[in-house]
C-alpha positions in Angstrom: 132.7 127.2 112.3 135.2 126.0 110.1 135.3 123.2 107.6 137.5 120.8 109.7 134.1 121.0 112.0 132.0 120.2 109.3 134.0 117.2 108.4 134.3 116.1 111.7 130.5 116.3 111.6 130.3 114.6 108.2 132.6 111.6 109.7 130.5 111.2 113.0 127.4 110.7 111.1 129.2 107.8 109.0 130.9 106.3 111.8 128.3 106.5 114.4 131.1 107.3 117.1 133.5 110.0 118.1 136.5 107.5 118.7 136.3 106.2 115.1 135.7 109.7 113.6 139.0 110.5 115.6 140.6 107.8 114.2 139.7 108.5 110.6 140.6 112.3 111.1 143.6 111.5 113.2 142.4 113.5 115.7 141.9 112.6 119.5 138.5 112.0 121.0 138.1 115.1 123.5 139.7 116.9 119.9 136.4 115.6 118.3 134.4 116.5 121.2 135.7 120.3 121.3 135.0 120.6 117.5 131.3 119.7 117.9 130.8 121.6 121.1 131.8 124.5 119.3 129.5 124.0 116.9 126.6 123.4 119.1 127.6 126.5 121.5 128.0 128.5 118.0 124.3 127.6 116.8 122.8 127.0 120.2 121.4 123.7 119.6 122.1 120.1 119.9 123.4 118.3 116.8 124.3 114.8 118.0 122.6 112.7 120.6 125.6 111.3 122.4 123.8 107.8 123.4 125.5 104.8 121.9 125.5 104.3 119.2 126.0 108.0 118.3 123.2 109.7 116.4 122.3 112.8 115.0 119.5 114.7 116.3 116.8 116.5 113.6 118.5 119.5 114.0 121.7 117.6 113.3 120.3 116.0 110.4 119.4 119.7 108.6 122.9 120.9 109.4 124.6 117.9 108.0 122.5 118.2 104.6 123.9 121.9 104.7 127.1 121.2 105.7 127.7 118.4 102.8 126.8 121.1 100.5 129.2 123.9 101.6 131.9 120.8 101.7 130.9 119.7 98.0 131.3 123.7 97.0 134.7 123.9 98.4 135.7 120.8 97.1 135.0 122.4 93.5 136.8 125.4 94.6 139.9 123.6 95.4 139.4 121.6 91.5 138.9 124.6 89.9 141.7 126.5 91.4 143.8 123.4 90.5 142.6 122.9 87.2 143.8 126.9 86.4 147.4 125.5 86.9 148.0 121.7 86.1 147.9 119.6 83.4 144.5 117.4 83.2 144.0 115.4 86.0 141.1 113.6 88.2 138.9 110.9 88.1 135.9 110.4 85.3 133.2 107.9 86.1 131.8 106.4 82.5 128.4 105.2 82.3 127.8 103.3 79.2 126.6 99.7 78.2 128.2 96.3 78.0 128.7 96.3 74.5 129.8 99.9 73.9 132.3 99.3 76.8 133.8 95.9 74.8 133.6 97.3 71.5 134.4 100.7 71.7 135.8 102.3 74.7 139.1 100.0 74.5 140.3 102.0 71.5 139.3 105.4 73.0 140.6 104.8 76.5 144.1 103.1 75.1 144.9 106.5 73.2 143.1 108.9 75.8 145.2 107.3 79.4 148.4 107.2 76.9 147.8 110.9 76.2 146.7 111.7 80.1 148.2 109.2 82.2 147.0 111.5 85.4 143.4 110.7 84.3 141.6 107.9 86.2 138.4 106.3 84.4 136.0 103.8 86.3 133.6 102.4 83.7 130.0 101.1 85.0 128.2 98.9 82.8 124.5 99.5 82.5 121.0 98.9 80.6 120.9 101.7 77.8 117.9 103.4 79.1 119.8 103.9 82.5 123.1 105.5 81.2 120.8 109.0 80.7 119.3 108.7 84.5 122.6 107.9 85.7 124.1 111.3 84.3 120.9 113.5 85.3 121.5 112.0 88.9 125.4 112.3 89.2 126.1 108.5 89.4 128.1 108.6 86.4 130.5 111.9 85.2 129.9 111.2 81.4 127.9 108.7 79.5 128.1 107.2 75.9 124.5 105.7 74.9 121.8 105.7 72.2 120.3 109.1 71.9 116.6 108.1 71.7 115.2 110.7 73.5 115.5 114.5 74.4 116.3 115.4 77.8 116.8 118.9 78.9 118.6 118.1 81.8 121.8 116.7 79.7 123.9 118.1 77.3 124.2 115.3 74.4 126.6 115.5 71.3 126.3 112.3 68.5 129.6 110.4 68.0 128.5 107.8 65.6 125.6 105.9 64.3 124.6 102.2 64.8 122.0 99.9 63.4 120.5 96.5 64.5 120.5 93.2 63.1 119.0 89.9 63.1 121.7 87.1 64.3 121.3 83.3 64.5 123.9 80.9 65.1 125.4 78.8 62.2 123.1 75.6 63.1 120.0 77.8 63.1 117.2 76.8 60.6 117.4 80.1 58.8 121.3 80.3 58.9 121.5 80.2 55.2 119.2 83.0 54.5 120.9 86.5 53.4 117.5 88.2 53.8 114.2 87.9 55.6 111.3 89.6 57.0 110.0 91.1 60.0 106.8 88.5 59.8 109.0 85.7 59.7 110.3 86.6 63.4 107.1 85.7 65.1 107.3 82.1 64.2 111.1 81.5 65.6 112.2 81.7 69.4 113.0 84.8 70.2 116.3 85.9 72.6 115.1 89.8 73.6 116.9 92.4 75.7 115.2 93.1 78.5 112.3 95.5 78.4 114.3 98.5 80.0 116.7 98.7 77.1 116.8 101.2 74.3 117.1 98.4 71.9 114.1 96.0 72.9 112.1 99.4 73.1 112.9 99.8 69.5 111.9 96.1 68.2 108.6 96.4 70.5 107.5 99.7 68.6 108.1 97.6 65.3 105.9 94.5 66.4 103.3 96.8 67.8 103.0 98.8 64.5 102.7 95.3 62.2 100.5 94.0 65.0 102.9 91.1 65.4 103.4 88.9 68.6 107.0 87.4 68.7 107.5 84.2 70.0 110.0 85.3 73.1 111.7 82.5 75.2 114.5 84.1 76.7 114.9 88.2 77.9 118.4 89.2 79.0 120.0 92.3 80.0 122.8 92.9 77.9 123.5 92.4 73.8 126.7 90.6 75.4 124.4 87.8 77.1 122.1 87.9 74.2 124.8 86.7 71.8 126.3 84.1 73.9 122.7 82.6 74.0 122.4 82.8 70.2 125.5 81.2 69.6 124.9 78.1 71.4 121.4 78.0 68.8 119.0 78.9 71.8 117.0 81.0 69.8 117.4 84.1 67.6 118.3 87.4 68.6 118.2 91.0 67.2 121.2 93.0 68.3 123.4 96.1 67.7 125.4 95.8 64.2 128.6 97.1 65.5 128.3 94.5 68.9 128.8 91.3 66.5 132.0 92.1 64.2 134.0 89.6 66.0 131.3 86.7 66.2 130.7 87.4 62.2 134.2 87.5 61.6 134.6 84.3 63.6 131.7 82.6 62.0 130.2 82.1 65.2 126.8 84.2 64.4 125.1 84.6 61.1 124.0 88.3 59.7 120.4 88.3 58.3 119.2 91.3 56.7 116.0 92.7 57.8 114.5 95.6 55.7 112.2 97.0 59.0 115.2 97.2 61.3 117.6 99.2 58.9 117.6 102.1 60.4 120.3 104.5 62.1 120.2 105.3 65.7 123.0 107.8 66.8 125.0 106.8 69.8 126.5 109.8 71.5 128.0 111.4 74.2 125.9 112.6 77.7 126.9 114.8 80.4 124.6 116.8 82.8 123.7 120.7 82.1 124.9 123.0 84.2 127.4 120.9 86.3 131.0 122.1 86.8 133.3 120.2 84.1 136.8 119.8 85.5 139.9 120.0 83.5 139.7 116.1 83.4 136.4 115.8 81.8 137.0 118.6 79.7 140.0 117.0 77.9 137.8 113.6 77.8 134.9 115.2 76.3 137.1 117.2 73.7 138.6 114.2 72.4 135.7 112.0 72.0 134.1 114.9 70.3 137.0 115.4 68.1 137.4 111.5 66.8 136.2 110.9 63.3 133.3 108.3 63.3 135.3 105.6 61.6 137.4 105.5 64.9 134.4 104.4 66.6 132.9 102.0 63.9 136.3 100.8 62.2 136.5 97.0 62.3 140.5 96.9 63.1 
């Protein structure tokens, strides 16, 4: 058995065709057939049902599961060996909320990519509560999110602290206020983050504790969407303080202080415990953890 045979089996499982697999691997169809026949002879079993479309047998599926793990180990080995002799390079998939992606990451990534142009980054925006899960299941390499709960399967490091604030449109009846109480929110239309976000969970806990029932007129999945609805005066909202700097500066949103919301929430970087950290991730994590807090929360 050799690595090429495993790669051929994997390609056949994806294309469901000996011919298409050969085209992708730059092999003739007889060569593809010979590799699979060699595997079947060595393990004394039939791995592929050659009827059209081509499919794996039950034994072939079991074999494929192990083949994928072997190929992943080989790829990790190649990366480790490469890391020993080359400057940081590779591909990092980041998972974070849309607000952090818009407000924080541009400053971080502009510096990082200037210093390490051989490292490619891909950003996936998602609700805050999904970032930890995506890191845990390997969908993303590194997450940046609110650290509201401990998870033994991920490593975390705090980068900075944020708070939540009440915002309204300049045309809103409350826009002249500098301060209000949490009780007053039950009487006004509220635009809320969706229930699967950490910001919404925080707010729900406060309302439950005070036995208040907010008047929710709209639920949206990101703070960016919420801010746009507040700007056109469809309701008030509670969003991240750091996410509203530009809107407050431009005068499209008004901040109102609410004592019950004045709590610090840690925002940090997360990555899966025990996974191999390649040179690209090592460099990114090192730079990220080494940045002073004002690098993230600066209003510049």
